[in-house]
N, C-alpha and C positions, 0 to 999 in steps of 0.2 A: 770953161769949166763944165764938165758933163753934169755935175750935180744940179746946176742951175736949170737944166732941162727936165729933170725928174720931178714930177709933182709930189709934194709932200702932203700926206693926208690931213684934212682939216681936223681941228681939235674936236673931240667928242662933245656933243651938246649935253646939258644937264639932264634932260629927259631921258636920253639914251643911257647916260651913266646910271641913273636911278633904275632903269629897266635891267641893265646888266647886273647891277648889284642884287636886285630882287631875284633874277634868274639864277645867280650864283648861290643864293641862299636856298632856293628851291632845289637846285641840283644837290647841294650838300644834304638836304633832308630826304632826297630820293624821290621828290615829286617832279619827275621829268616832264610831264605834260604841262604843268604850270610854268616850268622853266622855259620850255619851248615856246609857249604862248608869249611870254615876255620877250624872248629873243626875236620872235617873228615880228612883234610890234616894233622892237628896236630897229630891225632891218627895214621896215617900212618907213620909219622916220629918217634913218641914216643908211640908205642903200649902198653906200660906198665906204662905210666905216670898217676898217679891218678888225677892230676889236669885237664888233658884233659877229663877224664871220668866224673869228677864232673861237669865241665862246659857243656859237652854234655848232661848229665842227666838233668841239669837245663834247657837247651834249649828244650828238649822233654817235660819237666814239663810245661814250659811256653806255649808250643803248645797244652797242655792238652792231650798229648799222655802218660798217666800215666803208662800204661803197659810197654812201651819201656823205659820210664824214670826210672822205678824201675829196669829193667834188666840192664841198663847201670850203674846205681848207685851200684848195687850189684857186677857187674864186677869190677868197680873202687875200691870198698871196698876191693876186693881181692888183689889189687895192693898197697893199702895204709898200709899194715902191717908194724908195727914198727913206724908209724907216727901218734901219738895220735891226733894231730890237724886235720889231714885229716880224720882219722877214725871218730872223733866227727862230722865233717862237713857232711860226708856221712850219718851217722846215723840220724842226724837232717833232712837232705834232704829226706831220706827214710821215716821219720815220717810224713813230709809234704805230700809226694807223696801218702802214704798209707791213710792218712786222706782224701785226695781228692778222692781216689778210694772207700772210704767208709769202709776201712779195719781198724776198730777201734782197734782191738786186735793187728794187725800188727804194727799200729802206736804206740801203747803203748809199745810194745816190742822194737821198734826202739828208742823211747825216753829213755827207760831204758838202752839200749846199749850205747847211747850217753852220758848218765850220768856217765858211767864208765871211760870216758876219760877227 
């Protein structure tokens, strides 16, 4: 069974969950520097947690730093292996990012990848 060879991401630890929650609140309030600070701390604690990368990519997207948003999303995608929900979320985010960058072909590819999950 091929699924047995794909590592499943470890569950997010409580400190990281708290930091992600704080970051989301700051993002909603428009305080992106505080949000990014929390996300970077979460990344140091859990450097291979796809949830951290997803939220960090969204923060860069909201700041219209689409190049960095795409890089972070692609890195997170590599940590989401075996988690179809996370894989779909990353591909959909990549489709949005690439659309904003004007990369229509890349956005189409990302949407096709998302449809696989």
